N, C-alpha and C positions, 0 to 999 in steps of 0.2 A: 649048648652047641657053640664052639668058638667061631667068631667072625672077626674080620679085619677091615677096618675103615681108615681112610686117610683124609685128614682135613676136617674142619669144624662142620662144614655143610653136610658131608657124609654122615658125621656123628649125629647131627640133628635128625636126619632122615631115618637113621637106624633106631633112635630112641622113639620117634613117632610111630614107626611100624611095629614096635614091640611094646606099645603102651599097655600098662597093666601087668607087665612081667617084671621080675627082679633082674636087673642088669648089673653084672660085676665087670668093671672096665679096668684094664691095665693100660695106663697112660704113659707114653714115652715121647719126649720132644724130638721132632725130626730135625735134620741138619740141612743147611743150604749148600750151594755149590762150593762155598769156601770151607765147608766142614764145620761150620759153627751152628750151634743149636739156638733157636729163638727162645728156648726155655731156660731161664737162669738157674732154676733148681736142678735141671738135668745136667748142666755144665758143672755145677758144684758136686753133684753126685758121682760123676765119672771117676774111675772106670767101673764103678759098681753098677752093673746093669739092673734095670728094673727098680732102682732106688727111688725113682720118682713114680709113685704108684697111687692112684686114687680109686676108691671104690664108689660106684654110683649105685643107687638103689631107687627104682621108681615103683610107686604103688598107685594103682588105679583107685581114685576116690570112690567111696561107697555111693550107690545110687539110692534115691528116695522114691517112695510111692505114697502120695498123700490122698489118693482117690479112695472114696468110700462107696461101696455098692455102685460102682461105675458112675459116680457123681450125681445120681438121681435123674429125674425126668428132664431137667432143664440144662443139661450139659453132657459132656462126654469126657472120658479119661484119655489124655494125650501123653504119649511117650516121646521124649526128645531124642536126639542123636546120641546123647551120652547114656541114656537109659533111665533118666528121671521121669516119673509119671506125675501128672497134675491135672486138675480139672479145668477144662475150657468151657466157660459158662455162656449161656445165651445172653443177649442184650437185656439189661435190667436185672440180672442175677449175679451173685458173687459166690466165690468159693468159701464156704464156712465148714471147716473141719472135714473137708473131703466131699461135701455135698453142695450142689448149686442151689442157693436159697434166694428168694426174692429180695431185692434191695428196697428198703423202705425210704423212698426219696423224700417223704414228708418230714423225716427227721432233720433235714437241712432247710426247711421252710422255703421251698422254691416258688411259692405262688405269689402273684402280684397283689397289690392292695385292692384292686377291683374284684378279684376272685380269691379271697384269702383262705378259703377252706380247702385244705389239701386232702385228697382221698387216694391212698395208696392202692394200686391195682397190680395184677400180676405182670411183672416186667416193666411197669411204668407207673404213672400217677395222673390224676386229673385235678384241676382247680375249679372250685365251685363258689358261687356266691353264698352269703350267710343264709342258712335255712335249706340249702341244697344238700346233696350227699348221695352216696351210693354204697354198695357193699359188694363183696365178692367172697368166694371161698375156693380152696383147692384141697385135694386129698390125694395122698400117694403113700407108697411104702407100707408102714407098719400096721394099719394105715395112720398116717399123720395128717390131722385136719388143721387147716389154717383159715380163720374167718375174720373178715373185717366188716363190722357193722357200722351204720351211720353214727358218727359222733363218738365212736369208741376206739381205743387202741386195738391193735391186732391181737387176736386170741389164738392160742395153739393148744392142741390136746391130742392124745393118742386114743383110738377107739379099738378095743379088743373084741374081735368076733371069732367064733369058732368055725371050723371047716364046714361049709354048707349053710351057714347062717345067712339069712336075707333080711336086710333092713332098708327102710326108705331113706334115701339121701335128701331128696327134694320133691315136694308136692305143692302145687299151686292151684287154688280153687278158681282164680280169675281166668286162667288159660286152660284149666282142667287137664293138667298133665302130671304124671308121676314118674320119678326116677328111683328105681330100686337098685341095690348092689348086693351081689353074692360074694361072700367072703371065703377065702381059703386059709389054711394054716392050722395052728394048734393053740394051746392055752398061752404059750409064750410069744409066739410070733404069728401075725396074720397079715393078709393083704386082700385087695379087691381083685377078683378073678373074672367077674362078669358084671356088666352094667345093663339094665333094662329100662327103656323108656316106653311109656304108653301115653298116647295123646287122647284128646277128647273124642276123636273120631274112631278110635280103636287101632290106629297105626301103632305098630310095635317095632322097636329097634333094639336088637341085642348086640352088644359089643363085647368081644373077647380079645385076648392077645393075638388070635389068629385071623379073625374075620369079623364082618358086620353082617347081621342077618336082618332083613326087612320082612315084615309080614303084617297080618291083621289078627289081632287078639292072640298073638303068639304062634299063629299058623304061618310057617315059612313060605315066602314067595320068591325071595331073591337073596343070594349070598354074595357079598363083595369081599375081596381080599385087599390087603393094604398096599400092594405093590404098584398101584396106579395113582396118578394125580388127576382127579376129575371131580365132577359134581353129578349127583343123582337126586332127582325130585321124586318123592314117593308120598302120595297123599298130601298131608299138611306138614311134611318134613323135607328139608333140603340137607343132603349129606355132602360134605366136601372132604375128600381124601388128599392128604399131602404129607410131606416130611418136614421136620423142623431143621434147624441149621446143623444138627448133628446126625441127620439121617434117620431119626426115630419116627415111627409112624404116628400120625396125628389124624383125628377125625373131628370135624366141626359139625355140630348138629344145630341147624337153625329151625326154630319153630315158627310157623306162620303167625305173624302178629305177636310173637313172644320172644323170650330171651334166647341167647345163643349159648351152647355148652360145648366144651372141648374135652376130648378123651386122648390121653397119651398112652402109648404102649411102651412099657419098660420091661424087657425080657418076658417073664410069664405073669407080669402084674399090670394093672391099669391105674392110671391117674385120672382124676376127674375134676373139672373146675367149671364154675359159672360166675357170672357177674350180672350187672344191670338189675339190681334188686328193685329199682324203682318201677320195674314192669311187673313185679310180683305183688300179690295181695294176700296177706296173712299166710305166708309160706309155712310149710311143715317139713318134718324130716330131721335127720341128724344135723344137717347144716341149714336147712330151710328155717327151722325154728330160730336159729341164732342170727339169721340174716334180717329178721323182722325188726322194726323199730322198737326200742325199749325192751329188747329180749334179755339183755344183760347190761350191767353197769360195772365198770372196773374203776376202783378207787386206787389211783396210782400212788398216793401218799401212804395209805395203809396196806397196799398190796393185797387187796381182797377183790373178789368178784361176787356180785349179787345177781341172782337170776330168779325167774318165775316161770313155772309151767304147771299145767293141769295134771294131777295125779291120774295115772292110767285107770280107766274104768270107773272113775268117780267124778264128782263135780267139785272136788277140793283142789284149790290152787296152792302150790307149794312155793314158798319163798326161802331161798338159801343164801347164806353168805359164807364163802370159803376162801382160804388163803390161796394166793397165786404168786408166781415168781417170774420176774422179767429175765428173759434169756435170749440173747442175740436179737434184740429188737422186737421180741414177741412175748406177750404175757402167757405163761405156760401153766396149765391146770393139771394136777396130778391125775393119772389114769384112773385111780381108785375113786375120784370124786366126780367123774363124768356122769355117773348115774344120778347125781344130785343137780346136774346142769340140764339134763335132758330126760324126757320120759322114754327111756331106752326100750323097755319091754313093749310099750305101746307102738313102737315103730317097727317091731319085728313082723315079717310077712311070711306067707307060705309059698308065694310064687314071685318070680322075677318080674311078672307083668301084672298090672291092674286090669284084669279082663273085663271087657265091656260088651254089652249086647249090640251087635251091628247086623244090618241087613246084608245079604250077599251082594246086593247092588252097590254097596259101598266099597267092595274090593276093587282096588285100582292097580294099574300097571306102573312099574317103575320106569322113569324116563331119564336117560342120560342127557345132561344139559350140554 
């Protein structure tokens, strides 16, 4: 469609309003009140009209999208005014190939001489004296497990569960609680779709991407959805509901006199994490086993991992040494070798809850705090 503009200012505005389109411009120098053109080339070209002609072509630059699976649990995908998409990560996390991953602050040795032992935690770090230490784990997506044990570099591995499989994530005999996870998916791709907590008093908490169900021995007494920010006390558990900096649903589960766990909702999947391993006593489970002291040892020079666990159904203790590869600040174990790191079949369960015998008198009412 032909358009006519006069002057450089109008030309700039026309180009701006047609950004991304091809513009072919016929340029002719105008004349002043004395009949002279300010364009020397136009004067030379007279009386040949249109001899001074320039073709402009504008092309909108291609947009980019570096987000992977909506950037994971710890960030969100942002699209700028131009159309480029990128990950905006929570504090303590960075964009690694389109997914927000925890920053290992300990790689920069940030701790003072008085507390020289650096322990990386989710989104942060702590500094301890010699002999101190802690551990944490988180699990999300495929599901991808990330474990930090006392005195050891961070370990990463993928765990493949089939649709409907239930495995113990964390079990502690000191506080007598069990956390099981129900997996969804197929042979190639799986995820955690439900998490079930059972405490020593029989309190049960089931977390799904849609809601939180509180009960006793799996018998439902109250269902909470994620659209509120509040606290509920139920038996020996305190539940806090809120949203992270990107609006994703988060539930904090505080055990009375025990550790705190956190569940993230990411679309139809759940992420689960826990820390404060110093409060646990000989923990079990996919991650509990690895949070214990001396559960595994990584040789960074030889790039190997050495682990020990009891063979399921026997009194035989298995010791294995396997190759491991450092990738993005985490030592990664092949998915095929996870069965040599953990007693996987021994951790398989029939139910999401560890059912306990309780008296009807122990049934309690949920109280909003």
